[in-house]
C-alpha positions in Angstrom: 4.7 -44.0 -4.8 5.4 -42.0 -7.9 2.5 -40.1 -9.5 2.5 -40.6 -13.3 -0.9 -39.2 -14.4 -3.0 -36.5 -12.7 -6.7 -36.1 -13.4 -6.2 -38.8 -16.2 -4.7 -36.1 -18.3 -1.4 -34.6 -17.1 1.7 -36.7 -17.4 4.2 -35.8 -14.7 7.7 -35.3 -16.0 9.5 -34.3 -12.8 8.9 -32.6 -9.5 9.8 -28.9 -9.5 9.4 -28.2 -5.8 7.8 -29.3 -2.5 6.7 -27.5 0.7 4.2 -27.4 3.5 1.3 -26.7 1.1 2.0 -29.5 -1.4 4.1 -30.1 -4.5 4.7 -28.6 -7.9 5.3 -30.7 -11.0 6.3 -30.2 -14.6 3.9 -32.1 -16.7 2.6 -32.7 -20.3 -1.0 -32.2 -21.2 -1.9 -35.5 -22.9 -5.2 -34.0 -24.2 -3.4 -31.5 -26.4 -1.9 -32.6 -29.8 1.2 -30.5 -29.0 1.7 -32.3 -25.7 2.3 -28.8 -24.3 4.2 -28.6 -21.1 2.5 -27.1 -18.0 3.0 -26.6 -14.3 0.7 -28.5 -12.0 0.5 -27.3 -8.4 -0.8 -29.8 -5.9 -2.2 -27.9 -2.9 -3.5 -29.5 0.3 -5.3 -27.9 3.3 -3.2 -27.6 6.4 -6.0 -29.3 8.4 -7.7 -32.5 7.5 -11.1 -31.4 8.8 -14.3 -32.2 6.9 -16.1 -29.3 8.6 -13.9 -26.7 6.9 -13.3 -28.6 3.7 -16.1 -26.8 2.0 -14.7 -23.4 3.1 -11.4 -24.3 1.6 -13.0 -25.4 -1.6 -14.9 -22.1 -2.0 -11.8 -20.0 -1.3 -9.8 -22.1 -3.7 -12.4 -21.6 -6.5 -12.5 -17.9 -5.9 -8.7 -17.5 -6.0 -8.5 -19.7 -9.1 -11.0 -17.4 -10.8 -8.7 -14.4 -10.0 -5.7 -16.2 -11.4 -7.6 -16.9 -14.6 -8.5 -13.3 -15.0 -5.0 -12.0 -14.3 -3.1 -14.6 -16.4 -5.6 -14.2 -19.2 -5.0 -10.5 -19.6 -1.2 -10.0 -19.5 1.6 -12.2 -20.8 3.7 -11.4 -17.7 1.5 -13.6 -15.4 1.2 -17.3 -16.2 -2.1 -18.3 -17.9 -4.3 -20.6 -15.8 -5.2 -23.6 -17.9 -7.4 -25.6 -15.4 -8.1 -26.3 -11.8 -9.6 -29.4 -10.2 -9.8 -31.3 -6.9 -9.1 -35.0 -6.2 -8.8 -37.1 -3.1 -9.2 -34.0 -0.8 -6.4 -32.1 -2.6 -6.6 -29.2 -5.0 -4.7 -28.7 -8.2 -3.9 -25.7 -10.4 -2.6 -26.2 -14.0 -0.7 -23.2 -15.3 1.4 -22.1 -18.2 5.0 -23.3 -18.1 7.4 -20.3 -18.3 10.7 -21.3 -19.8 13.4 -19.1 -18.2 15.5 -18.5 -15.1 14.5 -17.1 -11.8 16.3 -14.0 -10.6 18.0 -16.1 -8.0 19.4 -18.4 -10.7 20.4 -15.4 -12.8 22.5 -14.0 -10.0 24.1 -17.4 -9.3 24.9 -17.8 -13.0 25.9 -14.3 -14.1 26.7 -12.4 -10.9 25.3 -9.1 -9.7 23.1 -7.0 -11.9 24.2 -3.5 -13.1 22.1 -0.5 -12.2 20.8 -0.2 -15.7 19.7 -3.9 -15.7 17.8 -3.4 -12.4 16.2 -0.3 -13.8 15.0 -2.1 -16.9 13.7 -5.0 -14.8 11.7 -2.7 -12.5 10.4 -0.7 -15.4 9.1 -3.9 -17.0 7.6 -5.2 -13.7 5.9 -2.1 -12.3 3.2 -1.9 -15.0 2.3 -5.6 -14.1 1.9 -4.6 -10.4 -0.1 -1.6 -11.3 -2.5 -3.8 -13.2 -2.7 -6.4 -10.4 -3.3 -3.6 -7.8 -5.9 -2.2 -10.0 -7.8 -5.4 -9.5 -7.6 -4.9 -5.7 -5.0 -7.8 -5.4 -1.8 -7.7 -3.4 0.7 -10.4 -4.6 2.3 -10.8 -1.2 5.2 -12.9 -2.1 7.5 -11.0 -4.5 11.0 -12.2 -4.2 13.8 -13.3 -6.6 12.5 -16.9 -6.7 9.1 -15.7 -7.9 10.2 -13.6 -10.8 11.3 -15.6 -13.9 13.1 -13.9 -16.8 11.6 -15.6 -19.9 14.0 -17.0 -22.5 12.2 -15.9 -25.6 11.9 -12.2 -24.9 13.8 -11.6 -21.6 10.7 -10.2 -20.0 10.2 -10.7 -16.3 7.2 -12.9 -15.4 5.5 -12.7 -12.0 4.6 -16.1 -10.5 3.2 -17.8 -7.4 0.5 -15.4 -6.0 0.1 -15.9 -2.3 -3.7 -15.8 -2.2 -4.2 -19.5 -3.2 -1.8 -20.7 -0.5 -3.7 -18.6 2.0 -6.9 -20.3 1.1 -5.3 -23.6 2.0 -4.7 -22.3 5.5 -8.4 -21.7 6.2 -9.5 -22.5 9.7 -12.4 -21.6 11.9 -11.6 -19.2 14.8 -13.0 -19.2 18.3 -16.0 -17.1 17.1 -16.8 -19.7 14.5 -15.7 -17.5 11.5 -13.4 -18.7 8.7 -10.0 -17.2 8.7 -6.5 -18.0 7.8 -4.0 -19.4 10.3 -0.9 -18.4 8.3 0.9 -15.3 7.1 1.8 -15.3 3.4 5.2 -14.0 2.5 8.9 -14.6 2.8 10.7 -13.3 5.9 13.0 -10.4 4.9 11.1 -9.7 1.7 7.8 -8.8 3.4 7.4 -5.6 5.4 6.2 -5.4 9.0 2.5 -4.7 8.2 2.4 -7.8 6.0 4.0 -9.9 8.7 1.3 -8.7 11.0 -1.3 -9.9 8.5 -2.3 -6.5 7.1 -0.7 -6.2 3.7 -1.3 -3.1 1.5 -0.4 -2.3 -2.1 2.9 -0.7 -1.1 3.9 -4.0 0.6 4.5 -5.4 -2.9 6.7 -2.3 -3.7 8.7 -3.0 -0.5 9.3 -6.6 -1.6 10.3 -5.4 -5.1 12.7 -2.9 -3.5 14.3 -5.7 -1.4 14.6 -7.8 -4.6 16.4 -5.0 -6.3 18.9 -4.8 -3.4 19.6 -8.5 -3.7 20.3 -8.1 -7.4 22.6 -5.2 -6.8 24.4 -6.6 -3.7 24.0 -10.4 -3.7 22.9 -10.1 -0.1 19.7 -11.6 1.3 17.6 -9.4 3.6 18.8 -11.4 6.6 22.4 -10.4 5.8 21.5 -6.6 6.1 21.4 -4.6 9.2 18.7 -2.2 10.3 18.9 1.2 11.9 18.1 0.8 15.6 16.3 4.1 15.7 14.3 4.1 12.5 14.2 0.3 11.6 15.2 1.3 8.1 17.3 -1.2 6.1 21.1 -0.3 5.8 22.3 -1.5 2.5 23.9 1.4 0.5 27.5 0.6 1.5 27.2 -2.7 -0.5 26.1 -0.9 -3.7 28.5 2.1 -4.0 28.4 1.7 -7.8 24.8 2.9 -8.2 23.7 6.5 -8.6 22.3 8.6 -5.7 19.0 9.0 -7.4 18.6 5.2 -7.9 19.5 4.6 -4.3 16.9 7.1 -3.1 14.2 5.5 -5.2 15.0 2.1 -3.6 15.1 3.6 -0.2 11.6 5.1 -0.6 10.3 1.7 -1.8 11.6 -0.1 1.3 10.7 2.5 3.8 9.6 1.0 7.1 6.3 2.8 7.3 3.8 2.4 4.3 3.1 6.2 4.3 6.8 6.9 3.5 6.8 4.6 0.4 5.5 5.1 -3.1 1.8 4.8 -2.7 1.3 3.3 -6.2 3.4 1.3 -8.7 2.8 4.1 -11.2 4.5 6.6 -8.9 7.6 4.4 -8.6 7.6 3.8 -12.3 7.4 7.5 -13.0 10.4 8.1 -10.7 12.4 5.4 -12.4 11.6 6.7 -15.9 12.8 10.2 -14.9 16.3 8.8 -14.7 16.2 6.4 -17.5 15.5 8.6 -20.5 17.3 6.1 -22.8 14.7 3.4 -22.0 11.3 3.8 -23.7 8.2 3.9 -21.5 7.0 0.4 -21.0 3.4 -0.5 -21.9 1.8 -3.6 -20.4 1.2 -6.2 -23.1 -2.3 -7.5 -22.9 -3.6 -10.6 -24.5 -7.1 -9.2 -25.1 -7.7 -5.8 -26.5 -10.9 -5.4 -24.5 -8.8 -5.0 -21.3 -7.8 -1.5 -20.5 -4.0 -1.2 -20.6 -1.7 0.6 -18.2 -1.8 4.4 -18.7 1.2 6.0 -20.4 3.3 8.2 -18.2 2.8 11.4 -20.3 0.4 14.0 -18.9 -1.7 16.7 -20.6 -1.5 20.1 -18.9 -4.7 21.6 -17.6 -3.8 25.2 -18.4 -2.2 26.5 -21.6 1.6 26.5 -21.3 4.1 28.7 -23.0 6.2 27.1 -25.8 9.9 26.6 -26.0 10.2 29.4 -28.5 8.6 31.8 -26.0 10.9 30.7 -23.3 14.0 31.1 -25.5 12.9 34.6 -26.4 12.4 35.5 -22.8 15.9 34.2 -21.9 17.6 36.1 -24.7 15.7 39.3 -23.8 16.6 39.0 -20.1 20.3 38.4 -21.0 20.5 41.4 -23.2 18.8 43.6 -20.6 21.2 42.6 -17.9 24.1 43.5 -20.2 22.4 46.9 -20.8 22.1 47.8 -17.2 20.4 46.5 -14.0 18.1 49.4 -13.6 16.4 49.2 -17.0 16.5 45.5 -16.9 14.5 45.2 -13.7 11.7 47.3 -15.2 11.4 45.4 -18.5 11.9 42.0 -16.9 8.8 42.5 -14.8 6.9 43.2 -18.0 8.2 40.1 -19.7 7.4 37.9 -16.8 3.8 39.1 -16.4 3.1 38.0 -20.0 3.2 34.3 -18.8 0.3 32.9 -16.8 2.8 31.1 -14.6 6.2 31.9 -13.0 9.2 31.6 -15.3 10.8 28.8 -13.3 7.6 26.7 -13.6 6.8 27.5 -17.2 10.2 26.4 -18.3 10.0 23.1 -16.4 6.5 22.3 -17.7 7.1 21.5 -21.4 9.6 18.7 -20.5 7.6 17.4 -17.6 7.3 13.6 -17.6 7.0 12.7 -14.0 7.1 14.0 -10.4 10.8 13.5 -10.2 11.6 15.4 -13.4 9.6 18.3 -12.2 11.4 18.5 -9.0 14.8 18.1 -10.6 14.1 20.8 -13.3 12.8 23.3 -10.7 15.9 22.8 -8.4 18.4 22.6 -11.2 17.3 25.1 -13.9 18.7 25.7 -17.4 21.8 27.8 -17.9 19.9 30.9 -18.5 18.0 30.8 -15.2 20.7 31.9 -12.8 20.3 35.4 -14.1 16.6 35.3 -13.3 17.2 34.0 -9.8 18.9 37.1 -8.6 18.0 38.6 -5.2 15.5 41.0 -6.9 13.6 38.6 -9.1 11.9 36.3 -6.5 10.1 39.4 -5.3 8.5 39.7 -8.7 7.7 36.0 -9.0 6.3 35.3 -5.6 4.4 38.6 -4.9 1.7 39.0 -7.5 0.7 42.6 -8.0 -3.0 41.6 -8.2 -4.9 38.6 -7.0 -5.0 35.6 -9.4 -8.0 34.7 -11.5 -11.4 34.6 -9.9 -13.4 31.5 -9.2 -15.9 32.4 -11.9 -13.6 31.3 -14.7 -14.7 28.3 -16.7 -12.5 25.2 -16.1 -10.8 23.7 -19.1 -12.2 20.5 -20.5 -10.1 17.6 -19.2 -11.2 14.1 -20.1 -8.5 11.6 -19.0 -5.2 12.9 -17.7 -4.0 16.0 -15.8 -0.9 17.7 -14.5 1.2 15.4 -12.4 1.2 16.9 -8.9 3.0 14.0 -7.1 5.8 16.5 -6.4 3.6 17.8 -3.6 4.8 14.7 -1.7 8.4 15.6 -2.3 9.0 19.3 -1.6 7.1 22.2 0.0 4.8 24.3 -2.2 5.4 28.0 -2.6 3.5 31.0 -3.9 5.6 30.7 -7.1 3.9 27.3 -7.7 0.4 28.7 -7.2 0.5 32.1 -8.9 -1.4 32.3 -12.1 -3.6 29.3 -11.3 -7.4 29.7 -11.1 -9.7 28.2 -8.5 -10.4 25.1 -10.5 -6.7 24.1 -10.9 -5.9 24.9 -7.2 -8.8 22.7 -6.0 -7.5 19.9 -8.2 -3.9 20.5 -7.1 -4.8 20.4 -3.4 -7.2 17.4 -3.6 -4.8 15.4 -5.8 -2.8 14.7 -2.6 -5.8 12.9 -1.1 -6.8 11.3 -4.4 -3.4 9.5 -4.6 -4.1 7.8 -1.4 -7.5 6.5 -2.7 -9.8 8.9 -1.0 -13.3 9.4 -2.4 -14.9 12.9 -2.5 -18.3 14.2 -1.4 -18.2 16.9 -4.0 -19.6 15.4 -7.2 -17.5 17.5 -9.5 -14.2 16.5 -7.8 -15.2 12.9 -7.7 -16.1 12.9 -11.4 -12.8 14.6 -12.3 -10.6 12.1 -10.4 -12.7 9.2 -11.8 -11.3 10.2 -15.2 -7.7 9.9 -14.0 -6.2 6.5 -15.0 -4.0 6.4 -11.8 -6.9 7.0 -9.4 -7.9 4.0 -7.3 -10.8 4.9 -4.9 -10.5 3.0 -1.7 -11.7 5.1 1.2 -14.9 6.9 1.8 -14.4 10.5 3.0 -15.4 9.6 6.5 -13.1 6.5 6.7 -10.1 8.3 5.2 -7.4 8.8 7.9 -5.3 11.9 7.6 -2.4 10.0 9.1 -1.9 8.3 5.8 -0.5 11.7 4.6 3.1 12.6 5.4 3.8 15.7 7.4 5.0 17.5 4.3 1.8 16.6 2.4 -0.4 17.9 5.2 1.6 21.1 5.3 1.1 21.5 1.5 -2.6 20.9 1.8 -2.9 23.7 4.4 -0.6 26.0 2.4 -2.7 25.7 -0.8 -6.0 26.1 1.2 -4.8 29.3 2.9 -3.6 30.7 -0.5 -7.1 30.0 -1.9 -8.8 31.7 1.0 -6.5 34.7 0.8 -7.5 35.3 -2.9 -11.0 33.9 -2.8 -10.0 31.1 -5.2 -12.4 28.2 -4.6 -14.2 26.5 -7.5 -15.8 23.3 -6.2 -18.6 23.8 -3.7 -20.3 21.1 -1.7 
């Protein structure tokens, strides 16, 4: 029997798809003068059990409300027009997005270039950041669930898994409602999601696997895994992409969640550090009352030297070396002590846009820096002649953003990174490692500070936070900074 009219309103044009949870139709809204087209999803519970029908109904209503909020705020998630139930089945009516899925794009046009994948990810990650900010994990990101819209070529994220999970509601042996199914697509979902415990970085894993498909044309099942580490082996099929891009994807698809980017913003920052030609992407909101995704730029906590001062230092150092190493070593030490931070750090800071750029600038300095990095100079930089600023200094006023210390998850910290910083900044630097994993703080001043950071998503209480979430490098950096603070009595926040 062919369904022609749903809810006495939606005229079915054709079936778009069918599966275990129901069917999806393209329809016209006969109540609208424009006869606008829409997508109607017919969802049916997996069990025809009157006892749990009410539970399914409640879950469906809750998830529909979430979809209404998400789609009503950003134009990269379909708008929810209506939802209703009829004859024991549930229906969602959503915006019809005219475009092609990523799967169709690859079939029509072939593999994506590295730049095309970068642009796609940069346009999608702010959407994920917004979704995760609402404490929602999509759980089914894959090429079929990302549509490139015809009118503006923007990627649109469709088919959230939460509604389908509500259709799988059953009652367990203890009499509690639960879901009997795992939402996700094999190969595109990580191991913790397959075990029924998805986290925010599970979506980043799925996005990374989607990027691999676009670059190689290979589905996850066609890729091997390392027998020792369980990591995906894929690089040999994408020799045309840069090493940095490959490393970003590798981190996104790391087997263990602690080795991945913890937030969509962190992955976005890494991508934007290698795509200077692409402008930072801002999430387009439909209503101005909704807070938009934060821009990647940061405001330094401490005053930083200008480019002009750095140029003068470089010229002076160069002329001194030409005049003689003995005299130069004396005057260089005087020049360097004028800055509140080591030379390598102060030169990197003015151009700092993300964790990755900081790391790259520090490891690959400007042309004038090799003369500074002689065997004698590190002694001057890393061994302060007197202890840094005392803890009695008044912290600067910081309202919204701070220095980006995400590099502490990428390389070991040294004294050169800490010299010249007061107790306030060192406390923020050390605790930012915990804050990026969503830890709350017992110290009111610390909690207030991180509450003002747009990237901060408090999840764990101090007692429930598990240190195993941190990588070994991050734990080492926490200990290193703490010992440095104790050595020079540089503590600002007190419990």
